[in-house]
VOKEPA-375350 format. One record per residue (C-alpha): residue in three letters; x, y, z. Coordinates in steps of 0.05 Angstrom, whole numbers, plus 5000, padded with zeros to 4 digits. Example, Ala and Ser with C-alpha at 12.3 -4.5 7.8 and 13.67 -1.06 7.14 Angstrom:
('Ala', (5246, 4910, 5156)),
('Ser', (5273, 4979, 5143)),
# end
This chain:
('Met', (1673, 9072, 4105)),
('Ala', (1746, 9084, 4087)),
('Glu', (1762, 9154, 4063)),
('Arg', (1786, 9158, 3992)),
('Arg', (1852, 9192, 3979)),
('Arg', (1847, 9251, 3932)),
('Arg', (1878, 9231, 3865)),
('Thr', (1929, 9278, 3835)),
('Arg', (1946, 9294, 3763)),
('Asp', (2007, 9250, 3773)),
('Asp', (1964, 9191, 3795)),
('Trp', (1922, 9197, 3732)),
('Thr', (1980, 9202, 3684)),
('Arg', (2016, 9145, 3718)),
('Ala', (1955, 9101, 3711)),
('Ala', (1946, 9125, 3639)),
('Leu', (2018, 9106, 3622)),
('Gln', (2005, 9036, 3648)),
('Ala', (1941, 9031, 3609)),
('Leu', (1976, 9057, 3547)),
('Ala', (2030, 9003, 3554)),
('Glu', (1977, 8949, 3563)),
('Gly', (1926, 8969, 3512)),
('Gly', (1950, 9026, 3468)),
('Val', (1922, 9096, 3461)),
('Ala', (1850, 9071, 3462)),
('Ala', (1861, 9045, 3533)),
('Val', (1871, 9116, 3558)),
('Ala', (1798, 9125, 3575)),
('Val', (1771, 9160, 3636)),
('Glu', (1721, 9109, 3661)),
('Pro', (1768, 9048, 3663)),
('Leu', (1824, 9092, 3691)),
('Ala', (1778, 9116, 3746)),
('Ala', (1766, 9044, 3766)),
('Arg', (1841, 9030, 3763)),
('Val', (1859, 9088, 3809)),
('Gly', (1799, 9079, 3854)),
('Ala', (1768, 9146, 3839)),
('Thr', (1708, 9176, 3805)),
('Lys', (1707, 9203, 3734)),
('Gly', (1697, 9271, 3765)),
('Ser', (1766, 9266, 3795)),
('Ala', (1796, 9259, 3726)),
('Tyr', (1755, 9318, 3701)),
('Trp', (1779, 9359, 3760)),
('His', (1850, 9353, 3732)),
('Phe', (1836, 9347, 3657)),
('Pro', (1780, 9381, 3618)),
('Asn', (1772, 9319, 3574)),
('Arg', (1803, 9253, 3553)),
('Asp', (1847, 9286, 3501)),
('Ala', (1879, 9331, 3554)),
('Leu', (1892, 9269, 3596)),
('Leu', (1924, 9233, 3537)),
('Leu', (1966, 9295, 3521)),
('Ala', (1991, 9301, 3593)),
('Thr', (2007, 9226, 3593)),
('Val', (2047, 9228, 3528)),
('Glu', (2083, 9291, 3552)),
('Arg', (2100, 9255, 3617)),
('Trp', (2129, 9197, 3577)),
('Glu', (2171, 9246, 3537)),
('Arg', (2198, 9281, 3600)),
('Glu', (2213, 9217, 3636)),
('His', (2245, 9185, 3575)),
('Leu', (2289, 9245, 3562)),
('Ala', (2309, 9250, 3635)),
('Glu', (2327, 9176, 3636)),
('Met', (2370, 9183, 3574)),
('Arg', (2405, 9245, 3601)),
('Glu', (2420, 9207, 3666)),
('Leu', (2444, 9146, 3627)),
('Val', (2496, 9184, 3586)),
('Gly', (2507, 9246, 3628)),
('Gly', (2571, 9225, 3662)),
('Glu', (2603, 9200, 3598)),
('Ser', (2642, 9244, 3549)),
('Asp', (2665, 9191, 3499)),
('Pro', (2615, 9189, 3441)),
('Ala', (2629, 9115, 3427)),
('Val', (2612, 9098, 3499)),
('Arg', (2550, 9141, 3497)),
('Leu', (2528, 9105, 3434)),
('Arg', (2540, 9037, 3468)),
('Leu', (2501, 9059, 3529)),
('Ile', (2442, 9082, 3488)),
('Phe', (2439, 9021, 3444)),
('Gly', (2452, 8976, 3503)),
('Arg', (2390, 9005, 3536)),
('Val', (2349, 8997, 3473)),
('Leu', (2374, 8930, 3447)),
('Val', (2389, 8894, 3511)),
('Glu', (2356, 8924, 3572)),
('Cys', (2291, 8948, 3541)),
('Ala', (2272, 8878, 3518)),
('Gly', (2204, 8880, 3554)),
('Gly', (2199, 8951, 3578)),
('Cys', (2185, 8991, 3515)),
('Ala', (2110, 8978, 3512)),
('Val', (2091, 9051, 3519)),
('Glu', (2135, 9071, 3461)),
('Ser', (2109, 9013, 3418)),
('Ala', (2038, 9036, 3433)),
('Leu', (2056, 9108, 3414)),
('Leu', (2088, 9085, 3350)),
('Ala', (2026, 9046, 3333)),
('Ala', (1986, 9110, 3342)),
('Ala', (2035, 9155, 3304)),
('Asp', (1977, 9184, 3264)),
('Asp', (1938, 9205, 3326)),
('Pro', (1934, 9281, 3327)),
('Ile', (1955, 9284, 3400)),
('Val', (2011, 9232, 3395)),
('Ala', (2040, 9253, 3328)),
('Pro', (2072, 9320, 3346)),
('Ile', (2104, 9292, 3409)),
('Leu', (2129, 9230, 3374)),
('Lys', (2157, 9274, 3319)),
('Arg', (2192, 9319, 3369)),
('Val', (2222, 9258, 3405)),
('Thr', (2243, 9226, 3340)),
('Asp', (2275, 9290, 3313)),
('Gly', (2312, 9300, 3378)),
('Arg', (2338, 9229, 3379)),
('Ile', (2362, 9233, 3307)),
('Arg', (2397, 9300, 3320)),
('Tyr', (2431, 9271, 3382)),
('Leu', (2454, 9211, 3342)),
('Glu', (2480, 9256, 3287)),
('Asp', (2521, 9294, 3340)),
('Leu', (2550, 9229, 3366)),
('Phe', (2570, 9205, 3296)),
('Arg', (2601, 9273, 3281)),
('Ala', (2640, 9268, 3346)),
('Leu', (2664, 9200, 3322)),
('Gly', (2694, 9233, 3261)),
('Phe', (2641, 9224, 3208)),
('Ser', (2623, 9279, 3159)),
('Val', (2557, 9317, 3168)),
('Glu', (2526, 9277, 3111)),
('Ala', (2551, 9209, 3136)),
('Ser', (2529, 9227, 3207)),
('Cys', (2459, 9242, 3182)),
('Arg', (2455, 9176, 3144)),
('Arg', (2482, 9136, 3203)),
('Ala', (2435, 9170, 3252)),
('Val', (2375, 9151, 3209)),
('Leu', (2402, 9081, 3201)),
('Ala', (2414, 9075, 3276)),
('Tyr', (2343, 9099, 3291)),
('Ser', (2316, 9050, 3239)),
('Val', (2352, 8994, 3275)),
('Tyr', (2320, 9017, 3340)),
('Leu', (2250, 9020, 3310)),
('Gly', (2259, 8952, 3276)),
('Gln', (2281, 8921, 3342)),
('Ala', (2221, 8951, 3378)),
('Gln', (2175, 8922, 3325)),
('Leu', (2209, 8854, 3326)),
('Arg', (2206, 8851, 3402)),
('Ala', (2132, 8867, 3400)),
('Thr', (2113, 8818, 3345)),
('Thr', (2165, 8764, 3339)),
('Pro', (2212, 8765, 3399)),
('His', (2242, 8697, 3381)),
('Val', (2274, 8729, 3319)),
('Val', (2314, 8780, 3358)),
('Gly', (2365, 8729, 3382)),
('Glu', (2422, 8740, 3431)),
('Arg', (2418, 8813, 3450)),
('Arg', (2491, 8825, 3469)),
('Thr', (2514, 8798, 3402)),
('Leu', (2463, 8841, 3367)),
('Leu', (2488, 8902, 3406)),
('Asp', (2560, 8888, 3386)),
('Asp', (2543, 8875, 3313)),
('Thr', (2500, 8938, 3309)),
('Leu', (2553, 8983, 3339)),
('Val', (2608, 8955, 3294)),
('Ala', (2565, 8966, 3232)),
('Leu', (2544, 9036, 3252)),
('Ser', (2612, 9062, 3273)),
('Ala', (2657, 9031, 3220)),
('His', (2691, 9081, 3175)),
('Gly', (2696, 9060, 3104)),
# end
């Protein structure tokens, strides 16, 4: 009989992220995840006292990885217009099929475990966008409005990609049109 490798906390949250992307928050359940990782339910409970703790660790992992990815994406760039293009390029062009975890989290925005993390991520994103618009010369008030508008475009695109991808159209044109609209002074 082959010896089973001991599953780590990381193994469990990785599998839970995949399940989250495929089936939403409800898919983060110990028994099906145990089958997915080839372990017993006891292995999950060794690392997490309950399913809620596993879900929390999974959503926190998504947050950390997402923030690290964004920092890496814009870290070497000082021009706020280029940073904005990089961010929206990732969201509107490159993330066409890879934002399933975030879509699942948005669908579960009222979940008591998901809600505070989603709020923290959303607030941080909007603050960052406000900073970029201020660096582009907009007033504090205009930067706040444009940041909310930019984030709304992002959320709308995520929803359209999930429900009606044929409506989204040519992504590069969408990126250019979005950036022109958001950064025009007037």
